[in-house]
DRENLUMMI-93721 format. One record per atom (N, C-alpha, C): residue number from 1; atom name; x, y, z. Coordinates in steps of 0.2 Angstrom, whole numbers, plus 5000, padded with zeros to 4 digits. Layout:
% residues N
<k = NUM&a = CA&u = X&v = Y&w = Z>;
...
END
This chain:
% residues 159
<k = 1&a = N&u = 5004&v = 4994&w = 5000>;
<k = 1&a = CA&u = 5000&v = 5000&w = 5000>;
<k = 1&a = C&u = 5004&v = 5006&w = 5000>;
<k = 2&a = N&u = 5002&v = 5011&w = 4996>;
<k = 2&a = CA&u = 5006&v = 5017&w = 4996>;
<k = 2&a = C&u = 5005&v = 5021&w = 5002>;
<k = 3&a = N&u = 5011&v = 5024&w = 5005>;
<k = 3&a = CA&u = 5010&v = 5028&w = 5011>;
<k = 3&a = C&u = 5006&v = 5034&w = 5010>;
<k = 4&a = N&u = 5006&v = 5037&w = 5005>;
<k = 4&a = CA&u = 5001&v = 5043&w = 5004>;
<k = 4&a = C&u = 4994&v = 5041&w = 5004>;
<k = 5&a = N&u = 4992&v = 5035&w = 5003>;
<k = 5&a = CA&u = 4985&v = 5033&w = 5004>;
<k = 5&a = C&u = 4983&v = 5033&w = 5011>;
<k = 6&a = N&u = 4987&v = 5031&w = 5016>;
<k = 6&a = CA&u = 4985&v = 5031&w = 5023>;
<k = 6&a = C&u = 4984&v = 5038&w = 5026>;
<k = 7&a = N&u = 4988&v = 5043&w = 5024>;
<k = 7&a = CA&u = 4988&v = 5049&w = 5027>;
<k = 7&a = C&u = 4989&v = 5055&w = 5021>;
<k = 8&a = N&u = 4983&v = 5057&w = 5018>;
<k = 8&a = CA&u = 4984&v = 5061&w = 5012>;
<k = 8&a = C&u = 4986&v = 5068&w = 5014>;
<k = 9&a = N&u = 4986&v = 5070&w = 5021>;
<k = 9&a = CA&u = 4988&v = 5077&w = 5023>;
<k = 9&a = C&u = 4995&v = 5078&w = 5025>;
<k = 10&a = N&u = 4999&v = 5072&w = 5025>;
<k = 10&a = CA&u = 5006&v = 5073&w = 5027>;
<k = 10&a = C&u = 5010&v = 5076&w = 5021>;
<k = 11&a = N&u = 5008&v = 5074&w = 5015>;
<k = 11&a = CA&u = 5012&v = 5077&w = 5009>;
<k = 11&a = C&u = 5006&v = 5080&w = 5004>;
<k = 12&a = N&u = 5006&v = 5086&w = 5004>;
<k = 12&a = CA&u = 5001&v = 5090&w = 4999>;
<k = 12&a = C&u = 5005&v = 5091&w = 4993>;
<k = 13&a = N&u = 5002&v = 5089&w = 4987>;
<k = 13&a = CA&u = 5005&v = 5090&w = 4981>;
<k = 13&a = C&u = 5001&v = 5096&w = 4978>;
<k = 14&a = N&u = 5004&v = 5101&w = 4976>;
<k = 14&a = CA&u = 5001&v = 5107&w = 4973>;
<k = 14&a = C&u = 5001&v = 5106&w = 4965>;
<k = 15&a = N&u = 4998&v = 5101&w = 4963>;
<k = 15&a = CA&u = 4997&v = 5100&w = 4955>;
<k = 15&a = C&u = 4991&v = 5104&w = 4953>;
<k = 16&a = N&u = 4991&v = 5105&w = 4947>;
<k = 16&a = CA&u = 4985&v = 5109&w = 4944>;
<k = 16&a = C&u = 4979&v = 5104&w = 4945>;
<k = 17&a = N&u = 4979&v = 5098&w = 4944>;
<k = 17&a = CA&u = 4974&v = 5093&w = 4945>;
<k = 17&a = C&u = 4971&v = 5093&w = 4952>;
<k = 18&a = N&u = 4976&v = 5093&w = 4957>;
<k = 18&a = CA&u = 4974&v = 5093&w = 4964>;
<k = 18&a = C&u = 4971&v = 5099&w = 4966>;
<k = 19&a = N&u = 4974&v = 5105&w = 4964>;
<k = 19&a = CA&u = 4971&v = 5111&w = 4966>;
<k = 19&a = C&u = 4965&v = 5113&w = 4963>;
<k = 20&a = N&u = 4964&v = 5111&w = 4957>;
<k = 20&a = CA&u = 4957&v = 5112&w = 4954>;
<k = 20&a = C&u = 4952&v = 5108&w = 4957>;
<k = 21&a = N&u = 4953&v = 5102&w = 4958>;
<k = 21&a = CA&u = 4948&v = 5097&w = 4962>;
<k = 21&a = C&u = 4947&v = 5100&w = 4969>;
<k = 22&a = N&u = 4952&v = 5103&w = 4972>;
<k = 22&a = CA&u = 4950&v = 5106&w = 4979>;
<k = 22&a = C&u = 4946&v = 5112&w = 4978>;
<k = 23&a = N&u = 4947&v = 5116&w = 4973>;
<k = 23&a = CA&u = 4943&v = 5122&w = 4972>;
<k = 23&a = C&u = 4936&v = 5120&w = 4971>;
<k = 24&a = N&u = 4935&v = 5115&w = 4966>;
<k = 24&a = CA&u = 4929&v = 5112&w = 4965>;
<k = 24&a = C&u = 4925&v = 5110&w = 4971>;
<k = 25&a = N&u = 4928&v = 5106&w = 4975>;
<k = 25&a = CA&u = 4925&v = 5103&w = 4981>;
<k = 25&a = C&u = 4923&v = 5109&w = 4986>;
<k = 26&a = N&u = 4927&v = 5114&w = 4987>;
<k = 26&a = CA&u = 4926&v = 5119&w = 4991>;
<k = 26&a = C&u = 4920&v = 5123&w = 4989>;
<k = 27&a = N&u = 4920&v = 5124&w = 4982>;
<k = 27&a = CA&u = 4915&v = 5128&w = 4979>;
<k = 27&a = C&u = 4908&v = 5125&w = 4980>;
<k = 28&a = N&u = 4908&v = 5118&w = 4979>;
<k = 28&a = CA&u = 4902&v = 5114&w = 4979>;
<k = 28&a = C&u = 4899&v = 5114&w = 4986>;
<k = 29&a = N&u = 4903&v = 5114&w = 4991>;
<k = 29&a = CA&u = 4901&v = 5114&w = 4998>;
<k = 29&a = C&u = 4899&v = 5121&w = 5000>;
<k = 30&a = N&u = 4902&v = 5126&w = 4997>;
<k = 30&a = CA&u = 4900&v = 5133&w = 4999>;
<k = 30&a = C&u = 4893&v = 5135&w = 4997>;
<k = 31&a = N&u = 4891&v = 5132&w = 4992>;
<k = 31&a = CA&u = 4884&v = 5133&w = 4989>;
<k = 31&a = C&u = 4879&v = 5131&w = 4994>;
<k = 32&a = N&u = 4880&v = 5126&w = 4999>;
<k = 32&a = CA&u = 4875&v = 5124&w = 5004>;
<k = 32&a = C&u = 4877&v = 5125&w = 5011>;
<k = 33&a = N&u = 4883&v = 5128&w = 5012>;
<k = 33&a = CA&u = 4885&v = 5129&w = 5019>;
<k = 33&a = C&u = 4881&v = 5135&w = 5023>;
<k = 34&a = N&u = 4881&v = 5134&w = 5029>;
<k = 34&a = CA&u = 4878&v = 5139&w = 5033>;
<k = 34&a = C&u = 4881&v = 5145&w = 5033>;
<k = 35&a = N&u = 4888&v = 5145&w = 5034>;
<k = 35&a = CA&u = 4892&v = 5152&w = 5033>;
<k = 35&a = C&u = 4897&v = 5151&w = 5028>;
<k = 36&a = N&u = 4895&v = 5152&w = 5021>;
<k = 36&a = CA&u = 4900&v = 5151&w = 5016>;
<k = 36&a = C&u = 4905&v = 5156&w = 5014>;
<k = 37&a = N&u = 4905&v = 5161&w = 5018>;
<k = 37&a = CA&u = 4910&v = 5167&w = 5017>;
<k = 37&a = C&u = 4917&v = 5164&w = 5016>;
<k = 38&a = N&u = 4919&v = 5160&w = 5021>;
<k = 38&a = CA&u = 4927&v = 5158&w = 5022>;
<k = 38&a = C&u = 4928&v = 5153&w = 5015>;
<k = 39&a = N&u = 4923&v = 5149&w = 5014>;
<k = 39&a = CA&u = 4924&v = 5144&w = 5008>;
<k = 39&a = C&u = 4925&v = 5148&w = 5001>;
<k = 40&a = N&u = 4920&v = 5153&w = 5001>;
<k = 40&a = CA&u = 4921&v = 5157&w = 4994>;
<k = 40&a = C&u = 4927&v = 5161&w = 4994>;
<k = 41&a = N&u = 4929&v = 5164&w = 5000>;
<k = 41&a = CA&u = 4936&v = 5167&w = 5000>;
<k = 41&a = C&u = 4942&v = 5163&w = 4998>;
<k = 42&a = N&u = 4941&v = 5157&w = 5001>;
<k = 42&a = CA&u = 4947&v = 5152&w = 5000>;
<k = 42&a = C&u = 4947&v = 5150&w = 4992>;
<k = 43&a = N&u = 4941&v = 5149&w = 4989>;
<k = 43&a = CA&u = 4941&v = 5148&w = 4982>;
<k = 43&a = C&u = 4944&v = 5154&w = 4978>;
<k = 44&a = N&u = 4941&v = 5160&w = 4980>;
<k = 44&a = CA&u = 4943&v = 5166&w = 4976>;
<k = 44&a = C&u = 4951&v = 5167&w = 4977>;
<k = 45&a = N&u = 4954&v = 5166&w = 4982>;
<k = 45&a = CA&u = 4961&v = 5168&w = 4983>;
<k = 45&a = C&u = 4965&v = 5162&w = 4980>;
<k = 46&a = N&u = 4963&v = 5156&w = 4980>;
<k = 46&a = CA&u = 4966&v = 5151&w = 4977>;
<k = 46&a = C&u = 4966&v = 5152&w = 4969>;
<k = 47&a = N&u = 4960&v = 5153&w = 4966>;
<k = 47&a = CA&u = 4960&v = 5155&w = 4959>;
<k = 47&a = C&u = 4964&v = 5161&w = 4957>;
<k = 48&a = N&u = 4964&v = 5166&w = 4961>;
<k = 48&a = CA&u = 4969&v = 5172&w = 4960>;
<k = 48&a = C&u = 4976&v = 5170&w = 4959>;
<k = 49&a = N&u = 4978&v = 5166&w = 4964>;
<k = 49&a = CA&u = 4985&v = 5164&w = 4965>;
<k = 49&a = C&u = 4987&v = 5159&w = 4959>;
<k = 50&a = N&u = 4982&v = 5155&w = 4957>;
<k = 50&a = CA&u = 4983&v = 5150&w = 4951>;
<k = 50&a = C&u = 4984&v = 5154&w = 4945>;
<k = 51&a = N&u = 4980&v = 5160&w = 4944>;
<k = 51&a = CA&u = 4980&v = 5164&w = 4938>;
<k = 51&a = C&u = 4987&v = 5168&w = 4938>;
<k = 52&a = N&u = 4989&v = 5170&w = 4943>;
<k = 52&a = CA&u = 4995&v = 5174&w = 4944>;
<k = 52&a = C&u = 5001&v = 5169&w = 4942>;
<k = 53&a = N&u = 5001&v = 5163&w = 4944>;
<k = 53&a = CA&u = 5006&v = 5158&w = 4943>;
<k = 53&a = C&u = 5005&v = 5155&w = 4936>;
<k = 54&a = N&u = 5000&v = 5157&w = 4932>;
<k = 54&a = CA&u = 4999&v = 5154&w = 4925>;
<k = 54&a = C&u = 4997&v = 5147&w = 4925>;
<k = 55&a = N&u = 4994&v = 5144&w = 4931>;
<k = 55&a = CA&u = 4991&v = 5138&w = 4931>;
<k = 55&a = C&u = 4984&v = 5138&w = 4929>;
<k = 56&a = N&u = 4981&v = 5144&w = 4929>;
<k = 56&a = CA&u = 4974&v = 5145&w = 4927>;
<k = 56&a = C&u = 4973&v = 5151&w = 4923>;
<k = 57&a = N&u = 4968&v = 5151&w = 4919>;
<k = 57&a = CA&u = 4967&v = 5157&w = 4915>;
<k = 57&a = C&u = 4960&v = 5160&w = 4914>;
<k = 58&a = N&u = 4959&v = 5166&w = 4914>;
<k = 58&a = CA&u = 4953&v = 5169&w = 4913>;
<k = 58&a = C&u = 4951&v = 5168&w = 4906>;
<k = 59&a = N&u = 4945&v = 5166&w = 4904>;
<k = 59&a = CA&u = 4943&v = 5164&w = 4898>;
<k = 59&a = C&u = 4939&v = 5170&w = 4895>;
<k = 60&a = N&u = 4934&v = 5172&w = 4899>;
<k = 60&a = CA&u = 4929&v = 5177&w = 4897>;
<k = 60&a = C&u = 4924&v = 5179&w = 4902>;
<k = 61&a = N&u = 4919&v = 5182&w = 4900>;
<k = 61&a = CA&u = 4914&v = 5184&w = 4904>;
<k = 61&a = C&u = 4907&v = 5181&w = 4903>;
<k = 62&a = N&u = 4903&v = 5179&w = 4908>;
<k = 62&a = CA&u = 4897&v = 5175&w = 4907>;
<k = 62&a = C&u = 4892&v = 5180&w = 4911>;
<k = 63&a = N&u = 4886&v = 5180&w = 4908>;
<k = 63&a = CA&u = 4880&v = 5183&w = 4912>;
<k = 63&a = C&u = 4879&v = 5178&w = 4918>;
<k = 64&a = N&u = 4878&v = 5182&w = 4924>;
<k = 64&a = CA&u = 4877&v = 5178&w = 4930>;
<k = 64&a = C&u = 4870&v = 5175&w = 4930>;
<k = 65&a = N&u = 4870&v = 5169&w = 4933>;
<k = 65&a = CA&u = 4864&v = 5165&w = 4934>;
<k = 65&a = C&u = 4859&v = 5169&w = 4939>;
<k = 66&a = N&u = 4862&v = 5171&w = 4944>;
<k = 66&a = CA&u = 4857&v = 5175&w = 4949>;
<k = 66&a = C&u = 4860&v = 5181&w = 4951>;
<k = 67&a = N&u = 4859&v = 5187&w = 4947>;
<k = 67&a = CA&u = 4861&v = 5193&w = 4948>;
<k = 67&a = C&u = 4858&v = 5196&w = 4955>;
<k = 68&a = N&u = 4862&v = 5200&w = 4958>;
<k = 68&a = CA&u = 4860&v = 5202&w = 4965>;
<k = 68&a = C&u = 4855&v = 5208&w = 4965>;
<k = 69&a = N&u = 4857&v = 5214&w = 4964>;
<k = 69&a = CA&u = 4852&v = 5220&w = 4964>;
<k = 69&a = C&u = 4851&v = 5222&w = 4957>;
<k = 70&a = N&u = 4855&v = 5220&w = 4952>;
<k = 70&a = CA&u = 4854&v = 5223&w = 4945>;
<k = 70&a = C&u = 4850&v = 5217&w = 4941>;
<k = 71&a = N&u = 4848&v = 5220&w = 4935>;
<k = 71&a = CA&u = 4845&v = 5215&w = 4931>;
<k = 71&a = C&u = 4850&v = 5211&w = 4927>;
<k = 72&a = N&u = 4856&v = 5213&w = 4926>;
<k = 72&a = CA&u = 4861&v = 5209&w = 4923>;
<k = 72&a = C&u = 4867&v = 5210&w = 4926>;
<k = 73&a = N&u = 4871&v = 5205&w = 4927>;
<k = 73&a = CA&u = 4878&v = 5205&w = 4930>;
<k = 73&a = C&u = 4882&v = 5199&w = 4927>;
<k = 74&a = N&u = 4888&v = 5201&w = 4926>;
<k = 74&a = CA&u = 4893&v = 5196&w = 4923>;
<k = 74&a = C&u = 4898&v = 5193&w = 4928>;
<k = 75&a = N&u = 4900&v = 5187&w = 4927>;
<k = 75&a = CA&u = 4905&v = 5184&w = 4931>;
<k = 75&a = C&u = 4911&v = 5182&w = 4926>;
<k = 76&a = N&u = 4917&v = 5181&w = 4929>;
<k = 76&a = CA&u = 4923&v = 5179&w = 4925>;
<k = 76&a = C&u = 4923&v = 5172&w = 4925>;
<k = 77&a = N&u = 4924&v = 5169&w = 4919>;
<k = 77&a = CA&u = 4925&v = 5162&w = 4918>;
<k = 77&a = C&u = 4932&v = 5160&w = 4919>;
<k = 78&a = N&u = 4934&v = 5156&w = 4923>;
<k = 78&a = CA&u = 4941&v = 5154&w = 4924>;
<k = 78&a = C&u = 4942&v = 5147&w = 4923>;
<k = 79&a = N&u = 4947&v = 5145&w = 4919>;
<k = 79&a = CA&u = 4948&v = 5138&w = 4917>;
<k = 79&a = C&u = 4955&v = 5136&w = 4921>;
<k = 80&a = N&u = 4954&v = 5130&w = 4924>;
<k = 80&a = CA&u = 4960&v = 5128&w = 4928>;
<k = 80&a = C&u = 4960&v = 5120&w = 4927>;
<k = 81&a = N&u = 4965&v = 5118&w = 4924>;
<k = 81&a = CA&u = 4965&v = 5110&w = 4922>;
<k = 81&a = C&u = 4959&v = 5108&w = 4918>;
<k = 82&a = N&u = 4955&v = 5103&w = 4920>;
<k = 82&a = CA&u = 4949&v = 5101&w = 4917>;
<k = 82&a = C&u = 4943&v = 5104&w = 4920>;
<k = 83&a = N&u = 4943&v = 5109&w = 4924>;
<k = 83&a = CA&u = 4938&v = 5112&w = 4928>;
<k = 83&a = C&u = 4937&v = 5120&w = 4926>;
<k = 84&a = N&u = 4931&v = 5122&w = 4926>;
<k = 84&a = CA&u = 4930&v = 5129&w = 4925>;
<k = 84&a = C&u = 4926&v = 5132&w = 4931>;
<k = 85&a = N&u = 4927&v = 5138&w = 4933>;
<k = 85&a = CA&u = 4924&v = 5141&w = 4939>;
<k = 85&a = C&u = 4922&v = 5149&w = 4937>;
<k = 86&a = N&u = 4918&v = 5151&w = 4941>;
<k = 86&a = CA&u = 4916&v = 5158&w = 4940>;
<k = 86&a = C&u = 4919&v = 5162&w = 4946>;
<k = 87&a = N&u = 4921&v = 5168&w = 4945>;
<k = 87&a = CA&u = 4923&v = 5173&w = 4951>;
<k = 87&a = C&u = 4921&v = 5180&w = 4949>;
<k = 88&a = N&u = 4920&v = 5184&w = 4954>;
<k = 88&a = CA&u = 4918&v = 5191&w = 4952>;
<k = 88&a = C&u = 4923&v = 5195&w = 4948>;
<k = 89&a = N&u = 4921&v = 5199&w = 4943>;
<k = 89&a = CA&u = 4925&v = 5202&w = 4939>;
<k = 89&a = C&u = 4928&v = 5209&w = 4942>;
<k = 90&a = N&u = 4934&v = 5211&w = 4939>;
<k = 90&a = CA&u = 4937&v = 5217&w = 4941>;
<k = 90&a = C&u = 4935&v = 5222&w = 4935>;
<k = 91&a = N&u = 4936&v = 5228&w = 4936>;
<k = 91&a = CA&u = 4935&v = 5233&w = 4931>;
<k = 91&a = C&u = 4939&v = 5232&w = 4925>;
<k = 92&a = N&u = 4945&v = 5230&w = 4925>;
<k = 92&a = CA&u = 4949&v = 5228&w = 4919>;
<k = 92&a = C&u = 4947&v = 5222&w = 4916>;
<k = 93&a = N&u = 4943&v = 5217&w = 4919>;
<k = 93&a = CA&u = 4941&v = 5212&w = 4915>;
<k = 93&a = C&u = 4936&v = 5213&w = 4910>;
<k = 94&a = N&u = 4932&v = 5218&w = 4911>;
<k = 94&a = CA&u = 4927&v = 5221&w = 4906>;
<k = 94&a = C&u = 4930&v = 5223&w = 4900>;
<k = 95&a = N&u = 4936&v = 5227&w = 4901>;
<k = 95&a = CA&u = 4940&v = 5229&w = 4895>;
<k = 95&a = C&u = 4944&v = 5224&w = 4891>;
<k = 96&a = N&u = 4946&v = 5219&w = 4895>;
<k = 96&a = CA&u = 4951&v = 5214&w = 4892>;
<k = 96&a = C&u = 4947&v = 5208&w = 4889>;
<k = 97&a = N&u = 4943&v = 5205&w = 4893>;
<k = 97&a = CA&u = 4940&v = 5199&w = 4891>;
<k = 97&a = C&u = 4934&v = 5199&w = 4887>;
<k = 98&a = N&u = 4933&v = 5194&w = 4882>;
<k = 98&a = CA&u = 4927&v = 5194&w = 4878>;
<k = 98&a = C&u = 4921&v = 5192&w = 4882>;
<k = 99&a = N&u = 4915&v = 5194&w = 4880>;
<k = 99&a = CA&u = 4909&v = 5192&w = 4883>;
<k = 99&a = C&u = 4907&v = 5186&w = 4880>;
<k = 100&a = N&u = 4905&v = 5181&w = 4883>;
<k = 100&a = CA&u = 4903&v = 5174&w = 4880>;
<k = 100&a = C&u = 4896&v = 5173&w = 4880>;
<k = 101&a = N&u = 4892&v = 5178&w = 4883>;
<k = 101&a = CA&u = 4885&v = 5178&w = 4883>;
<k = 101&a = C&u = 4882&v = 5173&w = 4889>;
<k = 102&a = N&u = 4877&v = 5170&w = 4888>;
<k = 102&a = CA&u = 4874&v = 5166&w = 4893>;
<k = 102&a = C&u = 4878&v = 5159&w = 4894>;
<k = 103&a = N&u = 4878&v = 5157&w = 4900>;
<k = 103&a = CA&u = 4881&v = 5151&w = 4902>;
<k = 103&a = C&u = 4878&v = 5145&w = 4899>;
<k = 104&a = N&u = 4882&v = 5140&w = 4896>;
<k = 104&a = CA&u = 4879&v = 5134&w = 4893>;
<k = 104&a = C&u = 4878&v = 5129&w = 4899>;
<k = 105&a = N&u = 4872&v = 5127&w = 4900>;
<k = 105&a = CA&u = 4870&v = 5122&w = 4905>;
<k = 105&a = C&u = 4873&v = 5116&w = 4904>;
<k = 106&a = N&u = 4874&v = 5114&w = 4898>;
<k = 106&a = CA&u = 4876&v = 5107&w = 4896>;
<k = 106&a = C&u = 4884&v = 5106&w = 4899>;
<k = 107&a = N&u = 4888&v = 5111&w = 4899>;
<k = 107&a = CA&u = 4895&v = 5110&w = 4901>;
<k = 107&a = C&u = 4895&v = 5109&w = 4909>;
<k = 108&a = N&u = 4898&v = 5103&w = 4911>;
<k = 108&a = CA&u = 4899&v = 5102&w = 4918>;
<k = 108&a = C&u = 4906&v = 5100&w = 4919>;
<k = 109&a = N&u = 4908&v = 5101&w = 4926>;
<k = 109&a = CA&u = 4914&v = 5099&w = 4928>;
<k = 109&a = C&u = 4915&v = 5092&w = 4930>;
<k = 110&a = N&u = 4920&v = 5089&w = 4928>;
<k = 110&a = CA&u = 4921&v = 5082&w = 4930>;
<k = 110&a = C&u = 4920&v = 5080&w = 4938>;
<k = 111&a = N&u = 4918&v = 5075&w = 4940>;
<k = 111&a = CA&u = 4917&v = 5073&w = 4947>;
<k = 111&a = C&u = 4924&v = 5073&w = 4950>;
<k = 112&a = N&u = 4924&v = 5074&w = 4957>;
<k = 112&a = CA&u = 4930&v = 5074&w = 4961>;
<k = 112&a = C&u = 4929&v = 5070&w = 4967>;
<k = 113&a = N&u = 4934&v = 5066&w = 4968>;
<k = 113&a = CA&u = 4933&v = 5062&w = 4975>;
<k = 113&a = C&u = 4938&v = 5064&w = 4980>;
<k = 114&a = N&u = 4936&v = 5069&w = 4984>;
<k = 114&a = CA&u = 4940&v = 5072&w = 4988>;
<k = 114&a = C&u = 4936&v = 5075&w = 4994>;
<k = 115&a = N&u = 4938&v = 5074&w = 5000>;
<k = 115&a = CA&u = 4934&v = 5076&w = 5006>;
<k = 115&a = C&u = 4935&v = 5084&w = 5007>;
<k = 116&a = N&u = 4930&v = 5087&w = 5010>;
<k = 116&a = CA&u = 4930&v = 5094&w = 5011>;
<k = 116&a = C&u = 4936&v = 5096&w = 5015>;
<k = 117&a = N&u = 4937&v = 5092&w = 5020>;
<k = 117&a = CA&u = 4943&v = 5093&w = 5025>;
<k = 117&a = C&u = 4950&v = 5093&w = 5021>;
<k = 118&a = N&u = 4950&v = 5088&w = 5017>;
<k = 118&a = CA&u = 4957&v = 5088&w = 5013>;
<k = 118&a = C&u = 4957&v = 5094&w = 5008>;
<k = 119&a = N&u = 4952&v = 5095&w = 5005>;
<k = 119&a = CA&u = 4952&v = 5101&w = 5000>;
<k = 119&a = C&u = 4953&v = 5107&w = 5004>;
<k = 120&a = N&u = 4950&v = 5109&w = 5009>;
<k = 120&a = CA&u = 4951&v = 5115&w = 5013>;
<k = 120&a = C&u = 4959&v = 5115&w = 5015>;
<k = 121&a = N&u = 4961&v = 5109&w = 5018>;
<k = 121&a = CA&u = 4968&v = 5109&w = 5020>;
<k = 121&a = C&u = 4973&v = 5111&w = 5015>;
<k = 122&a = N&u = 4972&v = 5108&w = 5009>;
<k = 122&a = CA&u = 4976&v = 5109&w = 5003>;
<k = 122&a = C&u = 4976&v = 5116&w = 5001>;
<k = 123&a = N&u = 4970&v = 5119&w = 5000>;
<k = 123&a = CA&u = 4969&v = 5126&w = 4998>;
<k = 123&a = C&u = 4972&v = 5131&w = 5004>;
<k = 124&a = N&u = 4971&v = 5130&w = 5010>;
<k = 124&a = CA&u = 4974&v = 5134&w = 5015>;
<k = 124&a = C&u = 4981&v = 5134&w = 5015>;
<k = 125&a = N&u = 4984&v = 5128&w = 5014>;
<k = 125&a = CA&u = 4991&v = 5127&w = 5014>;
<k = 125&a = C&u = 4994&v = 5131&w = 5008>;
<k = 126&a = N&u = 4990&v = 5130&w = 5002>;
<k = 126&a = CA&u = 4993&v = 5134&w = 4996>;
<k = 126&a = C&u = 4992&v = 5141&w = 4996>;
<k = 127&a = N&u = 4987&v = 5144&w = 4999>;
<k = 127&a = CA&u = 4986&v = 5151&w = 4999>;
<k = 127&a = C&u = 4988&v = 5154&w = 5006>;
<k = 128&a = N&u = 4989&v = 5151&w = 5011>;
<k = 128&a = CA&u = 4991&v = 5153&w = 5017>;
<k = 128&a = C&u = 4986&v = 5156&w = 5021>;
<k = 129&a = N&u = 4979&v = 5156&w = 5019>;
<k = 129&a = CA&u = 4973&v = 5158&w = 5023>;
<k = 129&a = C&u = 4971&v = 5153&w = 5028>;
<k = 130&a = N&u = 4970&v = 5156&w = 5034>;
<k = 130&a = CA&u = 4968&v = 5152&w = 5040>;
<k = 130&a = C&u = 4961&v = 5153&w = 5042>;
<k = 131&a = N&u = 4957&v = 5148&w = 5043>;
<k = 131&a = CA&u = 4950&v = 5149&w = 5045>;
<k = 131&a = C&u = 4950&v = 5151&w = 5053>;
<k = 132&a = N&u = 4946&v = 5157&w = 5055>;
<k = 132&a = CA&u = 4946&v = 5159&w = 5061>;
<k = 132&a = C&u = 4940&v = 5155&w = 5065>;
<k = 133&a = N&u = 4942&v = 5152&w = 5070>;
<k = 133&a = CA&u = 4937&v = 5148&w = 5074>;
<k = 133&a = C&u = 4934&v = 5152&w = 5079>;
<k = 134&a = N&u = 4928&v = 5153&w = 5079>;
<k = 134&a = CA&u = 4924&v = 5157&w = 5085>;
<k = 134&a = C&u = 4922&v = 5152&w = 5090>;
<k = 135&a = N&u = 4924&v = 5153&w = 5096>;
<k = 135&a = CA&u = 4923&v = 5149&w = 5102>;
<k = 135&a = C&u = 4915&v = 5151&w = 5104>;
<k = 136&a = N&u = 4911&v = 5145&w = 5105>;
<k = 136&a = CA&u = 4904&v = 5146&w = 5107>;
<k = 136&a = C&u = 4904&v = 5149&w = 5114>;
<k = 137&a = N&u = 4909&v = 5149&w = 5118>;
<k = 137&a = CA&u = 4909&v = 5151&w = 5125>;
<k = 137&a = C&u = 4910&v = 5159&w = 5126>;
<k = 138&a = N&u = 4911&v = 5162&w = 5120>;
<k = 138&a = CA&u = 4913&v = 5169&w = 5120>;
<k = 138&a = C&u = 4907&v = 5173&w = 5123>;
<k = 139&a = N&u = 4908&v = 5177&w = 5128>;
<k = 139&a = CA&u = 4902&v = 5180&w = 5131>;
<k = 139&a = C&u = 4900&v = 5186&w = 5127>;
<k = 140&a = N&u = 4904&v = 5189&w = 5123>;
<k = 140&a = CA&u = 4902&v = 5194&w = 5118>;
<k = 140&a = C&u = 4897&v = 5192&w = 5113>;
<k = 141&a = N&u = 4898&v = 5186&w = 5111>;
<k = 141&a = CA&u = 4893&v = 5184&w = 5105>;
<k = 141&a = C&u = 4887&v = 5180&w = 5108>;
<k = 142&a = N&u = 4887&v = 5177&w = 5114>;
<k = 142&a = CA&u = 4882&v = 5172&w = 5116>;
<k = 142&a = C&u = 4880&v = 5174&w = 5123>;
<k = 143&a = N&u = 4873&v = 5174&w = 5124>;
<k = 143&a = CA&u = 4871&v = 5175&w = 5131>;
<k = 143&a = C&u = 4869&v = 5169&w = 5134>;
<k = 144&a = N&u = 4871&v = 5168&w = 5140>;
<k = 144&a = CA&u = 4869&v = 5162&w = 5144>;
<k = 144&a = C&u = 4862&v = 5162&w = 5145>;
<k = 145&a = N&u = 4859&v = 5156&w = 5146>;
<k = 145&a = CA&u = 4852&v = 5155&w = 5147>;
<k = 145&a = C&u = 4851&v = 5156&w = 5155>;
<k = 146&a = N&u = 4846&v = 5160&w = 5156>;
<k = 146&a = CA&u = 4844&v = 5161&w = 5162>;
<k = 146&a = C&u = 4836&v = 5159&w = 5163>;
<k = 147&a = N&u = 4836&v = 5155&w = 5168>;
<k = 147&a = CA&u = 4829&v = 5152&w = 5170>;
<k = 147&a = C&u = 4824&v = 5157&w = 5171>;
<k = 148&a = N&u = 4818&v = 5157&w = 5169>;
<k = 148&a = CA&u = 4813&v = 5162&w = 5170>;
<k = 148&a = C&u = 4811&v = 5161&w = 5178>;
<k = 149&a = N&u = 4809&v = 5167&w = 5181>;
<k = 149&a = CA&u = 4807&v = 5167&w = 5187>;
<k = 149&a = C&u = 4799&v = 5169&w = 5187>;
<k = 150&a = N&u = 4795&v = 5164&w = 5190>;
<k = 150&a = CA&u = 4788&v = 5165&w = 5190>;
<k = 150&a = C&u = 4786&v = 5167&w = 5197>;
<k = 151&a = N&u = 4782&v = 5173&w = 5198>;
<k = 151&a = CA&u = 4779&v = 5175&w = 5204>;
<k = 151&a = C&u = 4772&v = 5174&w = 5204>;
<k = 152&a = N&u = 4769&v = 5173&w = 5210>;
<k = 152&a = CA&u = 4762&v = 5172&w = 5211>;
<k = 152&a = C&u = 4758&v = 5179&w = 5209>;
<k = 153&a = N&u = 4753&v = 5178&w = 5206>;
<k = 153&a = CA&u = 4749&v = 5184&w = 5204>;
<k = 153&a = C&u = 4748&v = 5189&w = 5210>;
<k = 154&a = N&u = 4750&v = 5196&w = 5208>;
<k = 154&a = CA&u = 4750&v = 5201&w = 5213>;
<k = 154&a = C&u = 4757&v = 5202&w = 5217>;
<k = 155&a = N&u = 4762&v = 5197&w = 5217>;
<k = 155&a = CA&u = 4768&v = 5198&w = 5219>;
<k = 155&a = C&u = 4772&v = 5202&w = 5215>;
<k = 156&a = N&u = 4777&v = 5206&w = 5218>;
<k = 156&a = CA&u = 4781&v = 5210&w = 5214>;
<k = 156&a = C&u = 4788&v = 5206&w = 5213>;
<k = 157&a = N&u = 4791&v = 5208&w = 5207>;
<k = 157&a = CA&u = 4797&v = 5205&w = 5205>;
<k = 157&a = C&u = 4803&v = 5210&w = 5207>;
<k = 158&a = N&u = 4807&v = 5208&w = 5212>;
<k = 158&a = CA&u = 4813&v = 5213&w = 5214>;
<k = 158&a = C&u = 4819&v = 5209&w = 5214>;
<k = 159&a = N&u = 4824&v = 5212&w = 5211>;
<k = 159&a = CA&u = 4830&v = 5208&w = 5210>;
<k = 159&a = C&u = 4835&v = 5209&w = 5216>;
END
């Protein structure tokens, strides 16, 4: 048995295939996460770094499937290995990239067999971004439960 199969986190390979699969897994989980901000930030920073390194490239602009406050919005289509992703555009993207029109629903990314924890660890190691853990016992964020006090009718409540 290959030693890498026992513990995949001991040796992280930053190949285009591994990184693009990790971005795919993180993006897929971010769509249904309770707090997706960190996952989307991890995806965006990883894709930015891949573009700077020449491992990914911006292909063009697509109309967004779900525009926020406007009737029409565009996203940048990024190609990384066998996968494609969308990221928010910069002002220069509109001047440089061609507009590809509406997204083709028939184009799908290949399946990836990678757990979210491994994908996050790979992208966090690659980008250097760390997830901030919020402790539930923090008194500023959470109030402790106080049992209600019931008095008989006519009695006054005094502390």
